[in-house]
C-alpha positions as a LaTeX table, in Angstrom:
\begin{tabular}{lrrr}
\hline
Residue & $x$ (\AA) & $y$ (\AA) & $z$ (\AA) \\
\hline
Met1 & 28.26 & $-5.22$ & $-24.88$ \\
Arg2 & 25.58 & $-6.02$ & $-22.31$ \\
Ile3 & 24.01 & $-3.16$ & $-20.34$ \\
Val4 & 21.47 & $-2.80$ & $-17.52$ \\
Ile5 & 19.02 & 0.11 & $-17.55$ \\
Thr6 & 16.00 & 1.26 & $-15.55$ \\
His7 & 13.33 & 3.96 & $-15.68$ \\
His8 & 13.89 & 7.70 & $-15.50$ \\
Asn9 & 13.98 & 9.25 & $-12.03$ \\
Ala10 & 15.25 & 5.90 & $-10.72$ \\
Asp11 & 14.24 & 5.18 & $-7.14$ \\
Leu12 & 16.10 & 3.01 & $-4.62$ \\
Asp13 & 14.50 & $-0.24$ & $-5.81$ \\
Ala14 & 15.46 & 0.59 & $-9.39$ \\
Leu15 & 19.04 & 1.43 & $-8.40$ \\
Ala16 & 19.31 & $-1.74$ & $-6.31$ \\
Ser17 & 17.90 & $-3.78$ & $-9.19$ \\
Val18 & 20.51 & $-2.38$ & $-11.61$ \\
Val19 & 23.30 & $-3.43$ & $-9.26$ \\
Ala20 & 21.69 & $-6.83$ & $-8.63$ \\
Ala21 & 21.30 & $-7.47$ & $-12.37$ \\
Cys22 & 24.97 & $-6.62$ & $-12.92$ \\
Lys23 & 25.89 & $-9.20$ & $-10.26$ \\
Leu24 & 23.61 & $-11.82$ & $-11.78$ \\
His25 & 24.75 & $-11.15$ & $-15.36$ \\
Ala26 & 28.51 & $-11.04$ & $-14.98$ \\
Gly27 & 30.18 & $-8.44$ & $-17.18$ \\
Ala28 & 27.06 & $-6.33$ & $-17.68$ \\
Leu29 & 27.44 & $-2.56$ & $-17.31$ \\
Gly30 & 25.02 & $-0.66$ & $-15.11$ \\
Val31 & 23.82 & 2.55 & $-16.76$ \\
Arg32 & 22.86 & 5.72 & $-14.91$ \\
Gly33 & 20.16 & 7.69 & $-16.69$ \\
Ala34 & 19.77 & 11.43 & $-16.92$ \\
Thr35 & 17.64 & 11.61 & $-13.76$ \\
Val36 & 17.55 & 9.67 & $-10.51$ \\
Ser37 & 15.39 & 10.24 & $-7.44$ \\
Leu38 & 16.58 & 12.36 & $-4.56$ \\
Ala39 & 16.86 & 9.29 & $-2.34$ \\
Ala40 & 19.04 & 7.55 & $-4.92$ \\
Gln41 & 21.14 & 10.70 & $-5.32$ \\
Arg42 & 21.78 & 10.80 & $-1.57$ \\
Tyr43 & 22.92 & 7.19 & $-1.60$ \\
Leu44 & 25.16 & 7.54 & $-4.64$ \\
Ala45 & 26.79 & 10.69 & $-3.29$ \\
Leu46 & 28.70 & 8.49 & $-0.82$ \\
His47 & 28.71 & 5.15 & $-2.67$ \\
Lys48 & 29.28 & 6.09 & $-6.31$ \\
Asp49 & 32.85 & 4.72 & $-6.27$ \\
His50 & 31.61 & 1.36 & $-5.02$ \\
Phe51 & 28.94 & 1.18 & $-7.71$ \\
Pro52 & 30.56 & 2.73 & $-10.82$ \\
Leu53 & 27.57 & 3.22 & $-13.08$ \\
Val54 & 28.24 & 4.29 & $-16.66$ \\
Ala55 & 26.67 & 7.48 & $-18.00$ \\
Tyr56 & 24.23 & 6.80 & $-20.82$ \\
Ser57 & 26.03 & 9.34 & $-23.01$ \\
Ala58 & 29.11 & 7.10 & $-22.92$ \\
Ile59 & 27.26 & 4.14 & $-24.49$ \\
Asp60 & 27.56 & 3.46 & $-28.22$ \\
Pro61 & 24.21 & 1.94 & $-29.31$ \\
Ala62 & 25.95 & 0.05 & $-32.11$ \\
Gln63 & 28.01 & $-1.90$ & $-29.56$ \\
Val64 & 25.05 & $-3.05$ & $-27.46$ \\
Glu65 & 24.17 & $-6.71$ & $-27.95$ \\
Glu66 & 21.82 & $-7.16$ & $-25.01$ \\
Val67 & 19.77 & $-4.77$ & $-22.88$ \\
Ile68 & 18.61 & $-5.87$ & $-19.43$ \\
Val69 & 15.74 & $-3.70$ & $-18.25$ \\
Val70 & 14.86 & $-3.69$ & $-14.53$ \\
Asp71 & 11.92 & $-2.35$ & $-12.51$ \\
Val72 & 10.07 & $-1.21$ & $-15.65$ \\
Arg73 & 8.76 & $-2.44$ & $-18.99$ \\
Asp74 & 6.70 & 0.57 & $-20.06$ \\
Arg75 & 8.41 & 2.25 & $-23.04$ \\
Thr76 & 7.15 & 5.68 & $-22.00$ \\
Arg77 & 9.34 & 5.48 & $-18.89$ \\
Leu78 & 12.38 & 4.54 & $-20.99$ \\
Ala79 & 12.21 & 7.34 & $-23.56$ \\
Glu80 & 15.87 & 8.32 & $-23.21$ \\
Tyr81 & 16.94 & 4.79 & $-24.17$ \\
Ala82 & 14.76 & 4.59 & $-27.29$ \\
Pro83 & 17.72 & 4.50 & $-29.76$ \\
Ile84 & 19.33 & 1.57 & $-27.96$ \\
Leu85 & 16.08 & $-0.35$ & $-27.46$ \\
Ala86 & 15.14 & 0.09 & $-31.12$ \\
Arg87 & 18.24 & $-1.75$ & $-32.38$ \\
Ala88 & 19.13 & $-4.11$ & $-29.51$ \\
Pro89 & 19.22 & $-7.74$ & $-30.74$ \\
Arg90 & 18.06 & $-9.01$ & $-27.33$ \\
Ile91 & 16.04 & $-7.44$ & $-24.50$ \\
Val92 & 15.56 & $-9.05$ & $-21.09$ \\
Val93 & 13.04 & $-7.61$ & $-18.61$ \\
Tyr94 & 12.84 & $-8.02$ & $-14.82$ \\
Asp95 & 9.78 & $-6.26$ & $-13.42$ \\
His96 & 7.03 & $-6.41$ & $-10.81$ \\
His97 & 4.62 & $-3.82$ & $-12.26$ \\
Pro98 & 1.33 & $-4.68$ & $-13.98$ \\
Ala99 & 1.18 & $-4.76$ & $-17.76$ \\
Ser100 & 0.45 & $-1.64$ & $-19.83$ \\
Pro101 & $-0.29$ & $-1.03$ & $-23.53$ \\
Asp102 & 3.18 & 0.50 & $-23.98$ \\
Asp103 & 5.17 & $-2.47$ & $-22.72$ \\
Leu104 & 8.39 & $-3.52$ & $-24.46$ \\
Leu105 & 8.49 & $-6.56$ & $-26.70$ \\
Ala106 & 11.21 & $-8.45$ & $-24.89$ \\
Ser107 & 13.13 & $-11.59$ & $-25.79$ \\
Leu108 & 12.69 & $-12.76$ & $-22.20$ \\
Glu109 & 10.30 & $-11.42$ & $-19.56$ \\
Ile110 & 10.57 & $-12.23$ & $-15.86$ \\
Val111 & 7.60 & $-10.38$ & $-14.38$ \\
Glu112 & 6.32 & $-11.51$ & $-11.01$ \\
Pro113 & 3.89 & $-10.03$ & $-8.42$ \\
Val114 & 6.24 & $-9.21$ & $-5.56$ \\
Gly115 & 6.67 & $-6.07$ & $-3.51$ \\
Ala116 & 10.04 & $-5.04$ & $-4.97$ \\
Cys117 & 11.81 & $-5.78$ & $-8.23$ \\
Val118 & 15.08 & $-6.47$ & $-6.42$ \\
Thr119 & 13.38 & $-9.46$ & $-4.75$ \\
Ile120 & 13.14 & $-11.22$ & $-8.12$ \\
Leu121 & 16.84 & $-10.68$ & $-8.77$ \\
Cys122 & 17.90 & $-11.64$ & $-5.23$ \\
Glu123 & 16.14 & $-14.97$ & $-5.58$ \\
Arg124 & 18.18 & $-15.74$ & $-8.70$ \\
Ile125 & 21.39 & $-14.48$ & $-7.11$ \\
Gln126 & 20.79 & $-16.87$ & $-4.23$ \\
Glu127 & 20.00 & $-19.77$ & $-6.57$ \\
Ser128 & 23.14 & $-19.07$ & $-8.60$ \\
Glu129 & 25.24 & $-18.80$ & $-5.42$ \\
Val130 & 26.60 & $-15.40$ & $-6.48$ \\
Ala131 & 28.52 & $-13.81$ & $-3.61$ \\
Leu132 & 27.55 & $-10.33$ & $-2.40$ \\
Asp133 & 29.66 & $-7.99$ & $-0.34$ \\
Gly134 & 28.20 & $-5.99$ & 2.54 \\
Ala135 & 27.66 & $-2.80$ & 0.53 \\
Glu136 & 25.85 & $-4.65$ & $-2.27$ \\
Ala137 & 23.59 & $-6.52$ & 0.16 \\
Thr138 & 22.87 & $-3.27$ & 2.00 \\
Leu139 & 21.84 & $-1.42$ & $-1.16$ \\
Met140 & 19.57 & $-4.29$ & $-2.21$ \\
Leu141 & 17.93 & $-4.40$ & 1.23 \\
Leu142 & 17.52 & $-0.61$ & 1.10 \\
Gly143 & 15.72 & $-0.87$ & $-2.25$ \\
Leu144 & 13.55 & $-3.73$ & $-0.98$ \\
Tyr145 & 12.60 & $-1.86$ & 2.19 \\
Ala146 & 11.89 & 1.36 & 0.29 \\
Asp147 & 9.45 & $-0.32$ & $-2.10$ \\
Thr148 & 7.68 & $-2.41$ & 0.54 \\
Gly149 & 7.49 & 0.18 & 3.32 \\
Gln150 & 9.94 & $-1.91$ & 5.36 \\
Leu151 & 7.83 & $-5.01$ & 4.60 \\
Ser152 & 4.61 & $-3.29$ & 5.74 \\
Phe153 & 2.80 & $-2.44$ & 2.47 \\
Ala154 & $-0.12$ & $-4.59$ & 1.32 \\
Ser155 & 1.88 & $-5.56$ & $-1.78$ \\
Thr156 & 4.59 & $-7.22$ & 0.34 \\
Thr157 & 4.82 & $-10.99$ & $-0.16$ \\
Pro158 & 6.55 & $-13.82$ & 1.74 \\
Arg159 & 9.11 & $-13.82$ & $-1.07$ \\
Asp160 & 10.11 & $-10.25$ & $-0.16$ \\
Val161 & 10.59 & $-11.29$ & 3.46 \\
Asp162 & 12.70 & $-14.27$ & 2.37 \\
Ala163 & 14.82 & $-11.99$ & 0.16 \\
Ala164 & 15.33 & $-9.60$ & 3.09 \\
Ala165 & 16.49 & $-12.50$ & 5.26 \\
Phe166 & 18.91 & $-13.61$ & 2.54 \\
Leu167 & 20.37 & $-10.10$ & 2.29 \\
Leu168 & 20.80 & $-9.86$ & 6.06 \\
Arg169 & 22.65 & $-13.16$ & 6.04 \\
Ala170 & 24.77 & $-11.79$ & 3.18 \\
Gly171 & 25.90 & $-8.91$ & 5.39 \\
Ala172 & 23.37 & $-6.10$ & 4.83 \\
Asn173 & 23.85 & $-3.35$ & 7.41 \\
Leu174 & 20.53 & $-2.30$ & 8.97 \\
Lys175 & 22.08 & 0.80 & 10.51 \\
Val176 & 23.00 & 2.08 & 7.05 \\
Val177 & 19.59 & 1.10 & 5.67 \\
Thr178 & 17.85 & 3.04 & 8.44 \\
Arg179 & 20.05 & 6.07 & 7.81 \\
Tyr180 & 19.04 & 6.30 & 4.16 \\
Leu181 & 15.37 & 5.55 & 4.79 \\
Glu182 & 15.11 & 8.51 & 7.17 \\
Gln183 & 13.70 & 11.53 & 5.40 \\
Gln184 & 16.02 & 14.51 & 5.04 \\
Tyr185 & 13.98 & 17.10 & 3.22 \\
Thr186 & 15.39 & 19.78 & 0.97 \\
Pro187 & 14.12 & 23.35 & 1.42 \\
Glu188 & 11.94 & 22.84 & $-1.69$ \\
Gln189 & 10.41 & 19.68 & $-0.22$ \\
Arg190 & 9.70 & 21.42 & 3.08 \\
Leu191 & 7.96 & 24.29 & 1.30 \\
Leu192 & 5.91 & 21.83 & $-0.73$ \\
Leu193 & 4.85 & 19.98 & 2.41 \\
Leu194 & 3.89 & 23.22 & 4.16 \\
Ser195 & 1.85 & 24.20 & 1.11 \\
Met196 & 0.07 & 20.85 & 0.95 \\
Ile197 & $-0.93$ & 20.48 & 4.60 \\
Pro198 & $-3.66$ & 23.20 & 4.54 \\
Asn199 & $-4.72$ & 22.12 & 1.05 \\
Thr200 & $-5.40$ & 18.49 & 1.84 \\
Glu201 & $-9.01$ & 17.50 & 1.26 \\
Glu202 & $-10.36$ & 14.34 & 2.86 \\
Leu203 & $-13.06$ & 12.38 & 1.07 \\
Arg204 & $-14.76$ & 9.02 & 1.27 \\
Val205 & $-15.33$ & 7.11 & $-1.94$ \\
Asp206 & $-17.17$ & 3.77 & $-1.92$ \\
Gly207 & $-16.28$ & 3.27 & 1.74 \\
Val208 & $-12.60$ & 4.12 & 1.28 \\
Asp209 & $-10.99$ & 7.02 & 3.14 \\
Met210 & $-8.90$ & 9.06 & 0.71 \\
Ala211 & $-7.15$ & 12.40 & 0.60 \\
Leu212 & $-6.32$ & 14.85 & $-2.18$ \\
Ala213 & $-3.27$ & 16.94 & $-1.33$ \\
Cys214 & $-2.81$ & 19.86 & $-3.73$ \\
Ala215 & $-0.12$ & 22.45 & $-4.29$ \\
Thr216 & 1.15 & 24.87 & $-6.93$ \\
Thr217 & 4.82 & 25.75 & $-7.25$ \\
Glu218 & 6.89 & 27.50 & $-9.87$ \\
Arg219 & 9.71 & 24.99 & $-10.25$ \\
Phe220 & 9.76 & 21.20 & $-10.37$ \\
Val221 & 10.43 & 19.70 & $-6.93$ \\
Thr222 & 12.77 & 16.72 & $-6.89$ \\
Gly223 & 11.59 & 14.16 & $-4.37$ \\
Ala224 & 7.94 & 15.24 & $-4.41$ \\
Ala225 & 6.94 & 11.60 & $-3.94$ \\
Glu226 & 8.62 & 11.58 & $-0.54$ \\
Val227 & 6.45 & 14.55 & 0.45 \\
Ile228 & 3.31 & 12.62 & $-0.52$ \\
Asp229 & 4.51 & 9.70 & 1.61 \\
Arg230 & 4.79 & 12.13 & 4.51 \\
Val231 & 1.29 & 13.51 & 3.93 \\
Met232 & $-0.07$ & 9.95 & 4.04 \\
Ala233 & 1.79 & 9.15 & 7.26 \\
Met234 & 0.69 & 12.37 & 8.97 \\
Gly235 & $-2.98$ & 11.92 & 8.10 \\
Gly236 & $-3.21$ & 8.16 & 8.48 \\
His237 & $-5.01$ & 7.98 & 5.13 \\
Glu238 & $-5.61$ & 4.71 & 3.31 \\
Thr239 & $-5.01$ & 6.36 & $-0.06$ \\
Val240 & $-3.51$ & 9.72 & $-1.05$ \\
Phe241 & $-3.41$ & 11.54 & $-4.38$ \\
Gly242 & $-0.89$ & 14.37 & $-4.45$ \\
Ile243 & $-1.65$ & 16.84 & $-7.25$ \\
Ile244 & 1.12 & 19.35 & $-7.94$ \\
Glu245 & 1.16 & 22.01 & $-10.64$ \\
Phe246 & 4.59 & 23.21 & $-11.79$ \\
Thr247 & 3.82 & 26.52 & $-13.46$ \\
Arg248 & 7.18 & 27.12 & $-15.10$ \\
Asp249 & 7.12 & 23.68 & $-16.78$ \\
Lys250 & 3.41 & 24.01 & $-17.60$ \\
Arg251 & 2.62 & 20.56 & $-16.29$ \\
Thr252 & 0.77 & 18.97 & $-13.42$ \\
Gln253 & 1.79 & 15.74 & $-11.74$ \\
Val254 & $-0.32$ & 13.27 & $-9.81$ \\
Ile255 & 1.53 & 11.08 & $-7.30$ \\
Ala256 & $-0.64$ & 8.34 & $-5.81$ \\
Arg257 & $-0.09$ & 6.12 & $-2.79$ \\
Ser258 & $-2.27$ & 3.33 & $-1.36$ \\
Gln259 & $-1.93$ & 1.21 & 1.76 \\
Val260 & $-4.89$ & $-1.07$ & 1.07 \\
Gly261 & $-5.26$ & $-3.91$ & $-1.40$ \\
His262 & $-8.66$ & $-2.80$ & $-2.68$ \\
Val263 & $-7.27$ & 0.46 & $-4.12$ \\
Asp264 & $-4.81$ & $-0.25$ & $-6.94$ \\
Val265 & $-3.35$ & 3.16 & $-7.72$ \\
Gly266 & $-1.21$ & 1.64 & $-10.48$ \\
Ser267 & $-4.32$ & 0.76 & $-12.47$ \\
Leu268 & $-5.91$ & 4.14 & $-11.71$ \\
Met269 & $-2.87$ & 6.08 & $-12.90$ \\
Gln270 & $-2.62$ & 3.89 & $-15.98$ \\
Thr271 & $-6.15$ & 4.99 & $-16.87$ \\
Leu272 & $-4.88$ & 8.57 & $-16.71$ \\
Gly273 & $-1.91$ & 7.82 & $-18.94$ \\
Gly274 & 0.61 & 7.12 & $-16.20$ \\
Gly275 & 1.64 & 3.94 & $-14.45$ \\
Gly276 & 3.19 & 2.28 & $-11.45$ \\
His277 & 2.17 & $-0.54$ & $-9.17$ \\
Ala278 & $-0.65$ & $-1.18$ & $-6.73$ \\
Gly279 & 0.80 & 0.85 & $-3.87$ \\
Ala280 & 2.67 & 3.63 & $-5.67$ \\
Ala281 & 2.06 & 5.25 & $-9.05$ \\
Ala282 & 2.07 & 8.56 & $-10.91$ \\
Ala283 & 0.84 & 10.39 & $-14.00$ \\
Thr284 & 1.88 & 13.65 & $-15.66$ \\
Phe285 & $-0.34$ & 16.11 & $-17.56$ \\
Lys286 & 1.18 & 18.70 & $-19.89$ \\
Arg287 & $-0.45$ & 22.11 & $-20.24$ \\
Glu288 & $-3.25$ & 21.26 & $-17.81$ \\
Ser289 & $-3.90$ & 23.18 & $-14.61$ \\
Leu290 & $-4.19$ & 21.78 & $-11.12$ \\
Glu291 & $-7.97$ & 22.28 & $-11.15$ \\
Gln292 & $-8.33$ & 20.49 & $-14.50$ \\
Val293 & $-6.30$ & 17.52 & $-13.32$ \\
Lys294 & $-8.08$ & 17.44 & $-9.96$ \\
Ala295 & $-11.40$ & 17.25 & $-11.78$ \\
Lys296 & $-10.10$ & 14.28 & $-13.79$ \\
Val297 & $-8.93$ & 12.47 & $-10.66$ \\
Leu298 & $-12.25$ & 13.03 & $-8.88$ \\
Ala299 & $-14.22$ & 11.87 & $-11.92$ \\
Leu300 & $-12.11$ & 8.72 & $-12.13$ \\
Leu301 & $-12.60$ & 7.95 & $-8.44$ \\
Glu302 & $-16.36$ & 8.46 & $-8.66$ \\
Ser303 & $-16.59$ & 6.12 & $-11.65$ \\
Thr304 & $-14.46$ & 3.38 & $-10.07$ \\
Thr305 & $-15.89$ & 0.60 & $-7.93$ \\
Phe306 & $-13.68$ & $-0.28$ & $-5.01$ \\
Arg307 & $-14.15$ & $-3.39$ & $-2.92$ \\
Pro308 & $-13.29$ & $-2.68$ & 0.70 \\
Thr309 & $-14.33$ & $-5.43$ & 3.07 \\
Arg310 & $-17.87$ & $-4.77$ & 4.27 \\
Val311 & $-19.32$ & $-5.65$ & 7.64 \\
Arg312 & $-21.87$ & $-7.93$ & 5.97 \\
Glu313 & $-18.95$ & $-10.12$ & 4.78 \\
Ile314 & $-17.55$ & $-10.77$ & 8.25 \\
Met315 & $-20.56$ & $-10.52$ & 10.60 \\
Ser316 & $-22.16$ & $-13.51$ & 12.29 \\
Ser317 & $-25.73$ & $-14.13$ & 11.17 \\
Pro318 & $-28.37$ & $-15.13$ & 12.17 \\
Val319 & $-27.94$ & $-13.70$ & 15.65 \\
Gln320 & $-28.80$ & $-15.26$ & 18.97 \\
Thr321 & $-30.89$ & $-12.70$ & 20.89 \\
Leu322 & $-32.67$ & $-12.32$ & 24.20 \\
Ala323 & $-36.02$ & $-10.76$ & 24.95 \\
His324 & $-35.85$ & $-7.78$ & 27.31 \\
Asp325 & $-37.82$ & $-9.62$ & 30.00 \\
Thr326 & $-35.70$ & $-12.79$ & 30.00 \\
Ile327 & $-34.64$ & $-13.64$ & 33.55 \\
Leu328 & $-30.91$ & $-13.18$ & 34.15 \\
Gly329 & $-30.54$ & $-16.71$ & 35.52 \\
Arg330 & $-31.94$ & $-18.08$ & 32.24 \\
Ala331 & $-29.75$ & $-15.68$ & 30.25 \\
Lys332 & $-26.67$ & $-17.04$ & 32.07 \\
Glu333 & $-27.56$ & $-20.57$ & 30.93 \\
Leu334 & $-28.17$ & $-19.47$ & 27.34 \\
Leu335 & $-24.87$ & $-17.56$ & 27.06 \\
Ala336 & $-23.04$ & $-20.69$ & 28.21 \\
Arg337 & $-24.99$ & $-22.94$ & 25.82 \\
Trp338 & $-24.42$ & $-20.63$ & 22.86 \\
Asn339 & $-20.77$ & $-20.11$ & 23.83 \\
Val340 & $-20.93$ & $-16.37$ & 23.28 \\
Arg341 & $-19.70$ & $-13.52$ & 25.42 \\
Gly342 & $-22.64$ & $-11.21$ & 24.77 \\
Val343 & $-25.96$ & $-10.99$ & 22.93 \\
Pro344 & $-28.31$ & $-8.24$ & 21.71 \\
Val345 & $-31.48$ & $-7.68$ & 23.70 \\
Leu346 & $-34.72$ & $-7.00$ & 21.77 \\
Arg347 & $-38.09$ & $-5.54$ & 22.68 \\
Asp348 & $-40.87$ & $-5.75$ & 20.11 \\
Gly349 & $-38.26$ & $-6.68$ & 17.51 \\
Gln350 & $-36.18$ & $-3.55$ & 18.13 \\
Leu351 & $-32.67$ & $-3.47$ & 19.60 \\
Arg352 & $-32.77$ & $-2.17$ & 23.15 \\
Gly353 & $-29.42$ & $-3.19$ & 24.60 \\
Val354 & $-26.64$ & $-5.77$ & 24.85 \\
Leu355 & $-26.09$ & $-8.22$ & 27.68 \\
Ser356 & $-22.57$ & $-9.52$ & 28.29 \\
Arg357 & $-21.22$ & $-12.25$ & 30.54 \\
Arg358 & $-19.68$ & $-9.48$ & 32.61 \\
Asp359 & $-23.17$ & $-8.02$ & 33.18 \\
Val360 & $-24.41$ & $-11.44$ & 34.27 \\
Glu361 & $-21.51$ & $-11.80$ & 36.72 \\
Arg362 & $-22.40$ & $-8.40$ & 38.20 \\
Ala363 & $-25.98$ & $-9.57$ & 38.65 \\
Lys364 & $-24.78$ & $-12.81$ & 40.25 \\
Thr365 & $-22.58$ & $-10.88$ & 42.70 \\
Ala366 & $-25.59$ & $-8.69$ & 43.55 \\
Asp367 & $-27.77$ & $-11.81$ & 44.02 \\
Ala368 & $-30.05$ & $-10.44$ & 41.28 \\
Leu369 & $-30.29$ & $-13.33$ & 38.81 \\
Ala370 & $-34.06$ & $-13.34$ & 39.30 \\
Leu371 & $-34.35$ & $-9.92$ & 37.66 \\
Pro372 & $-34.93$ & $-9.37$ & 33.89 \\
Val373 & $-31.90$ & $-8.76$ & 31.69 \\
Ser374 & $-33.06$ & $-5.17$ & 31.13 \\
Ala375 & $-31.96$ & $-4.42$ & 34.69 \\
Phe376 & $-28.28$ & $-5.10$ & 34.03 \\
Met377 & $-27.80$ & $-4.86$ & 30.27 \\
Ala378 & $-25.96$ & $-2.00$ & 28.58 \\
His379 & $-28.59$ & 0.40 & 27.26 \\
Glu380 & $-26.22$ & 2.66 & 25.31 \\
Val381 & $-25.29$ & 0.40 & 22.41 \\
Ala382 & $-22.82$ & 1.13 & 19.63 \\
Thr383 & $-24.13$ & $-0.26$ & 16.36 \\
Ile384 & $-22.92$ & $-0.39$ & 12.79 \\
Gly385 & $-24.52$ & $-0.72$ & 9.35 \\
Val386 & $-24.13$ & $-3.67$ & 7.00 \\
Glu387 & $-22.42$ & $-1.53$ & 4.35 \\
Ala388 & $-19.86$ & $-0.09$ & 6.75 \\
Thr389 & $-16.29$ & $-1.21$ & 6.13 \\
Leu390 & $-13.98$ & $-3.35$ & 8.19 \\
Glu391 & $-12.01$ & $-0.20$ & 9.01 \\
Asp392 & $-15.22$ & 1.42 & 10.31 \\
Ala393 & $-15.82$ & $-1.57$ & 12.58 \\
Leu394 & $-12.25$ & $-1.50$ & 13.88 \\
Glu395 & $-12.50$ & 2.22 & 14.59 \\
Ala396 & $-15.83$ & 1.86 & 16.41 \\
Met397 & $-14.58$ & $-1.02$ & 18.55 \\
Thr398 & $-11.42$ & 0.88 & 19.44 \\
Ser399 & $-13.00$ & 4.27 & 20.15 \\
Arg400 & $-15.93$ & 2.81 & 22.12 \\
Asp401 & $-13.89$ & 0.01 & 23.71 \\
Val402 & $-16.54$ & $-2.60$ & 22.93 \\
Gly403 & $-16.12$ & $-6.22$ & 21.93 \\
Arg404 & $-19.14$ & $-6.55$ & 19.67 \\
Leu405 & $-21.28$ & $-4.39$ & 17.41 \\
Pro406 & $-24.88$ & $-5.24$ & 16.51 \\
Val407 & $-25.32$ & $-4.84$ & 12.76 \\
Leu408 & $-28.41$ & $-3.00$ & 11.52 \\
Glu409 & $-30.06$ & $-2.76$ & 8.12 \\
Asp410 & $-32.92$ & $-0.29$ & 7.83 \\
Gly411 & $-33.14$ & $-0.26$ & 11.64 \\
Arg412 & $-33.50$ & $-4.05$ & 11.80 \\
Leu413 & $-30.97$ & $-6.30$ & 13.53 \\
Val414 & $-29.41$ & $-8.60$ & 10.91 \\
Gly415 & $-26.13$ & $-9.70$ & 12.47 \\
Ile416 & $-23.38$ & $-9.02$ & 14.94 \\
Val417 & $-19.67$ & $-8.43$ & 14.43 \\
Ser418 & $-17.32$ & $-9.26$ & 17.27 \\
Arg419 & $-13.63$ & $-9.00$ & 18.01 \\
Thr420 & $-13.45$ & $-12.68$ & 17.12 \\
Asp421 & $-14.99$ & $-12.04$ & 13.69 \\
Val422 & $-12.54$ & $-9.22$ & 12.99 \\
Ile423 & $-9.50$ & $-11.17$ & 14.17 \\
Arg424 & $-10.58$ & $-14.23$ & 12.20 \\
Phe425 & $-10.82$ & $-12.16$ & 9.04 \\
Leu426 & $-7.55$ & $-10.29$ & 9.57 \\
Tyr427 & $-5.64$ & $-13.55$ & 9.93 \\
Asp428 & $-7.54$ & $-15.56$ & 7.33 \\
Lys429 & $-5.31$ & $-15.08$ & 4.29 \\
Gln430 & $-7.80$ & $-16.61$ & 1.85 \\
Ala431 & $-10.67$ & $-14.40$ & 3.01 \\
His432 & $-8.42$ & $-11.34$ & 2.91 \\
Thr433 & $-7.35$ & $-12.15$ & $-0.65$ \\
Arg434 & $-10.93$ & $-12.66$ & $-1.83$ \\
Ala435 & $-12.08$ & $-9.40$ & $-0.30$ \\
Asp436 & $-9.22$ & $-7.41$ & $-1.81$ \\
Gly437 & $-9.99$ & $-8.84$ & $-5.23$ \\
Glu438 & $-6.39$ & $-9.91$ & $-5.74$ \\
\hline
\end{tabular}
């Protein structure tokens, strides 16, 4: 007998990967564990007859010749299958999570850095020319979209996009996908969200905007991860750590989410005894209070060095500048020669303003090119520090509606960052990868 298993509290990507592995390995039985996520429960409530998963209790370990493990390789997340894994002659793993000390010793490992595990399996389904029906393609696309934030998370790769295109060609129904991606909260989830909103603490660590959302509840809340996703969306945070104490169970859970490549919550949660991947991870603490766990999370964040992109990495330097008494006619010539749209204006080495081509055109219209640049330059200048982040620069440009920001270090002009610099960095894949440390 050949079976396909996944981690406890299986999410949509895990469920989709089980079905995909069963298609790829003809004759394999998909196994449903003791717990599945609320999102997976909602999907199976209507589709369980189309995807007849076998209950684990119905499996005889002695009859299992091969175990195919999907979307996980950490033994601690496969505890219920320990008897089968201990005696299985052959174990095959498909996963996209980083390695951990508790990983299975598999006969064959297919572990690749993509946004969703189902992507890995879809690629092989396509190569093997295995036919999918519309319901199968739809479930796989649903799992892929769920794990990649509809192809928007930083962990999304071109391979995920290609897999999505393959599934659409195979008949995936986007209307159904959208229906099951829409959040339909249970009363317990709504109460948890209402409890977290006033108890969300914003903090800035090493230039990264984060939030700690805390709550205490008596009973375990199924689908708490979906609540944390909502907290992140509502606050626009780059990274969120949801810390929830379940008093009846005497345990506290940390659910972490990150939208930026320079914060790998999978590695952070692994340090705390949990796991996951770069954008989504979790850890559980038994017999520890919310305050105790919160202290551990804060200590870990303070001791971790993050690498957000700094202004000094993208600014232009050295900077072309003008003296405050430069004649506007001369400034017009210099702007054209330097091929820039604006330059800082200095007086006695100190920044006093910025002159743009638009300012020069105003002076030309007023027949005032014989005046010094100080007469038409912008005196109220938005500046930024060298250690500010790319996100800080984007926010300043947007809120002040300016196209360039002089960069200061200890009050001294050391560079300038422009819309062009920001756009160049955002679309330069190699620079982006270096800055994120990937």
